[in-house]
C-alpha angles and dihedrals in degrees: 000000000000096000125075092210116096112258091238090056090048089054092047094051101036127353100047098028119107136186105255120238096172129027136208116237092247107126126241109229130220086238090060092047091050090049090053091052093045089057104039096043087079094064110113125256130175110279086357084274095155096195098170115118124187125207112193116213110201112134117091091237094052091045091055090052091050096045090053089060097049128091115263094257091057100046103082096045091048091049089054098045117104091219133012122196124204107208117206141167118241108224088195093058089123090076088074097047096096086065099033096045109033090155090072110043112202094019092137092063096032096055109010110039093117121073097220090054091049093049093052092047094044093051096048094045096042089052087055090050090048088061090051088049093055091049089047091054089053091047087058089058092253133118125243125210107193117192138177097177110114146056099311093177089051089050090051092052094044101044113010142070115252089251094056115090113204118236107170147324118247124197113209130198144081118310112251116249096239140095114284094022087126135006122252115269109279122218121273131207119264126245089255092054093051107032126066124182118209 
């Protein structure tokens, strides 16, 4: 075996994991959400900037507001999910750099004094962290349903601070044990299609 990770863990994180379309009513606990964060926070980002921010949508009233802003194909599954997370990039991440990057004092002013530079960096690094987040959800034995279909600007206005740039919405829970709870596995590209050696 070429991978150090146990095959069962590989299956849990990748081969047997599916994007959830329907969820069971089993709740997602704060303990599980904290465990996800405690794992994925160690994923690398440039300058250790860690710009991902997560807004949890759990109350019925907040869920209704969110569902109204999603595309039609995403409404029912979001209404059934125990927890939905809005993932966003904090364009003011640099305010934490004195703590997050003690090896480079003054990095926030040296590299990130201009807002457009911060936004570009925040978006690319938070997207990276969003991928870690999805894998972390799977590591907790849960299913993730990431979505970008909807009124993202409306979601920003309804749920986020002006400095938080929305990336995606992720439903979290256990996949329902019924037909159509997830789609069949779609094809993937081969090694030869993806890798080039120069």
